[in-house]
N, C-alpha and C positions, 0 to 999 in steps of 0.2 A: 685334378692334383692338388687338393689343401697337406702340407708337412710334407710338402715333392721337394724337396731344398734336401732334406734328413735321407739316412739307410736305407730306406725301401724302396723310394725316393727316386736318387739315384739311379737304382740296383735297376730300378720297370720300366726304368726314360726311353734307355736305348728299343724297351720290345714297343713300348708306348708308338714311337718312328714308325716304325714302321708297325699299328698295324694302323695310328689313326693324323687326318695330313694339320692338326691341331691341337696343342697339345699346353695346356698352361698350367702351369706349381703356381700354385700360392702358399706363403711361409713368413713368418719371422722372423728369421734366426734366428734364433733363440741365444744367446754366448751362453748354457750349463750343452749345446753340444754343434756348436761354430761359434770355434772359437775366433774365426773373424765373419764380419756383420757381407761374407762379397757369396760366387757361389762358388759351388760347388763344382772344381773340375770336373766326378766324376758326369753332373747332371746334363745328360748330352744336349747339344749347341744349339740344335733344334725346338729343344725347352723357350714355351718362355715361359721367367718370373717374375712377380708379380707380388711386391714388398708386402701384408700384413694385417693383422691383425685377426684370424676367422673369429675369434666373438665379438669385435666394432662390426654391427647391420656399418658403416660409414666406406669400411672399403671391398667389400658387397655389393654394397648401394653404383660405385663408381666403376667396379667391374666387370657384371651381368644385365646392363641396358644394350649392348658387345656382341655378347657374345654369345649360342646357341650350347650347352651340355648337352652331350646323349649320353655321355656315360658323368658318371665320378664319383672317382677311386677318391678314398675321404681316412688320407695315414693321420694325418694331425691330433699326440692326444701328447697330453702331463706323461711320463712311463714308467719311475720310480716307484714301485713295490713299499721299500720302510722308508721311502724321502713322504711320499700321499698320507702313513698312519700321522706326519711333522707339518704337514703344509696340503694336507684337505682341502681348502675354502679354492685352491690354486690349477689342485687335478679335479678337481668339481665343473669350475670359469669354465678351461678348455676342451673338457674333456665328452664335459652335455652341456653346459651351456654354449662352445659352444658350436658341438651340434646342431641345436638350436638354432642358434643362432642361420644356420648354414638353411638348415630344410626352409626355415621361414621366411632367407631371401631367395632360393629356391624360387616357393611359390608366392609371394610377392610380385617377380620379376612376369612373374608365369613361364617360366624354366626350369623346362619337369623332361626330368636324361629319361632312358631307360632302367635302369641304372644305377644302384646308387654301387660303388666297392668299399664292403669298409676291415681294413686291416682290425682284428680284436685279437684274444687274450687270449690263452689256457690263464690264466685267473679269472675267473669268469665262474673257474668249477670249484674253489676255494682248494680243498681235500680230499676236495672228486668224491668218486661209491670206492667200500671195499667191502669183500667179503672177508664172512664166515669161513673156516677150512672147511668148521662141523658141516655143519646146517647145511652152508652155501647158502646161504640168506643176504643177499645185502644189505648195503648199509650206510649209507648215507651223515660220516660221525663229525660234519662241520667243524670248528674252530676251534682246535689247540688249544687254550689256556694259562695264559700266565706261570700260576700253579705247576697246571701238566711243563709247560718246561722248566720251572722253575731248579722242579723235581731231575728233570734232564730224561723225561718220557716225550721223547721223542715219537714211538710207535702208537695206536690205536691199540693196546696188547697184541692177542696173536690174528689179527684184522691181518688182510690178503688186496693190498694195494691194488683196481685192477685201470685198464688208462683209460682217459676221460671216451665217449660217443657223445658227439650232439642232440642225437634222439633223443637218446637217455640218460647222459649224467646228471640230473640235478644243481645245476648252475647256484653255488651258497658259499662266495668274494672269502675273501675270506683277511683283505689290506682298503681301505679301501678305492684302490686303482684300480681290483677287480669290481668293484662294485661301479666307479664310474663306467668304466668296457662292456657291461652291462646293461645298462643306462643305458649308452651309445649303441650295442645294439635295440634294443627297444625301445629306441624313439624312432629309429630311419625306418626301421620294424609295420611300425604303428601310422610312418610318414607314406612309407610306400604303399601300402595298404587302400592308403584312405589318396592316395594321389594315380593310381597303377600303376607306377614304378617297379622294379624285378630287385627285389632287398641280397646283398651276394653277400652276406656275414663269415669271414674269414676269421679260424679261432688260433690265430698261432703259440708254435711253443716256445720254449725259445733261439729265439734267433741272435747267428751268429756272421763271422765270418767280411771279409778284404773290407772296405766300407765302411767298415763300426767307428763314429767314434773314439778321438784316442783319450780324449783329455772328455769326459763324460764319461763321471763317476757310478749314471747308475744306469751305464748302458750293456752292463750284463758279462755274465761274469768269466763267459770265456777269456774276452781281453781281459781285464779289468788282471783275472792268474798268467793272465800273456804277460800285463805291465811289473806284475811283480816280476817272474820266473825267471823274463828279460831282465831282471839290475840283479842276476843272482841272490834273491831273497826265496823264501822258502812261505809257500801257500800256509795262508792261517784255512783252516775246511771248517765251517758253523758246524751246530749239532757237534753229530756225530762222523764224516762227512759221510756218512750214508745214503742220502737225499737220492734219488732218482731223478733222473731230467731228460728228455725228451733237446738232444740238441739238430740240433737242424737249422746245416746249412745254407750263407743266400740264396743262393743261387735255384733253391730247389721254394725256395722259397717263390724269387720271380717267376717261378715252372707252374706254381700253382695258383699263385693268383695268372698267371695269365688262364691258365687248365677255368678257372672262376670265372673272368674274364670270357674269353670264347667261346665257352656252352653257350647254344642254342634257347637253353633252358634254364635255372636255377633254379632246384627248390627252398620252398622258404625256410626251410631250415640251418642252423651254420653248419661249416663244414670243418672238418681240426687241420691244419696240416704242418705234420711229423713226420720224425723219420720209422714209424710203430716201431723201434723199438723202447730203450730202456737205457740211459746209463747213469753210474752211481759215481757223485761231485766227486767224490776224493780216487778217482779213477781220471778224471778229466783230469783234474793236481798236476796226480801223479805221469800222465803222458803231456805232459803242457811241460814239469817238469823233466825226463827227460828228452825235450826238442831242448831245450834254454839250457840244455849240463846246471839244470839250479838243483840246491837240499831237497829233500822228501817238504812233500807237503804234514803239513804238522793239523793234530786237530785240534781247533780252537777248544772248544770245545761255550761256545759264546752262540747267541740264539740273533730275533730281530721277530718279535712281535707281525704278526702279517706273512712269515714266512711259510710254504707251507712243508710241509714234510716230500711227501710222493706227488709228478707229471709226468704221464708221458700218455698219446695217445692212439686210437683207434684210425688208420688213413681210409677206413671202408666206405666213410659214404663219397670222403673225393675222388676218392679207386672206381667211383658211378664215369668220373670226366674224362675218361684213360690219363689217367694224373696215374704220379709216381713217385719217389728220392730217391736221386740215382745217387750221394755223395753221402757214404758214413764216417759215421763220427772221428775215425782219424783220417780222410783219408781229409777231411774239410781243415782240421788243424790243424796239418802243415800248408794247405792255401790259403788260411791264417795268418802263421807267423811270416812266410814267404814276404806276405805281401807288409806281414808289419817289417821288415827289414827296409822294406823298402818308402818306407817315413818313419824312417831314424831322426827324424829330428824332433819329431812329434810325438815317435814314442818314449822319445829321451821324458818325456815328462810322462816320469811313475808319479803318483795316489798314493794316499797313505790309508789303511782300512780306520774309523774313525773309530 
């Protein structure tokens, strides 16, 4: 698995060990994610860790002659939505070029897996689909302009946001990150069709939970909010704080990915993985503030181009694989807080907003 020493890779490593005799994790151990370039304690002890850059063919040419992978789990990616708008080349290089280099190497060494599982992102949808409450018409409004955001026009008038469904919602990324994740999907699907490999595409919602990097400023707003609240500071909310997100605990993501891996057959379309419910960001902020006895969150009015207004999904497709989420967000936040307290030294490394 690529990116195997990261948050999701470590979380799924024990499940993979129960399914496969040999697991190889490839990771460059980037300092933005790993404070020190050492093997994470959370990575299962039986997983082999190989450190190299997936964008470099030399690493693949060194690894592939001696292995015959049945399944490839592609987790490696640059993930910062806002960061991608100013570091577009970096995100495109890792997410797009890295994927292509990997596939080219598999073909060059004739190592054709039976399945490639991709950890994709809800960012591919952009602002997704909205419904006109009067006519019932479904509209894909695109991306909010800078002029709209400057006028604090956060929503699209009276339109009502709809949960995304991979089979029907048009993918229109609002960020460079989202565009690169969509490109990943399309490259893998095209390659798999040509080589007879089954593509398994998971579009993950906002993943959070124990094991997240507490030093990475782009790790996600839940961990970021926890750092701020733990320092007894007020959590700043962008826009008006009423953005909707589907916050899904890492435990549920693990079981969802395993359901996709275990399914005898997998559909060619992507599978959404979330909680099937949406929560306002201000409500998440308030709950986290209460857990830490911190001041109430405050609306800053700031915004970030590339962010979407609302994001949630329907789990209807993956439910067909006998999967459903088990953890409501309230329980998940408690689990995250308890884990952060075990990481006290790291959690002291508070970061400030730009």
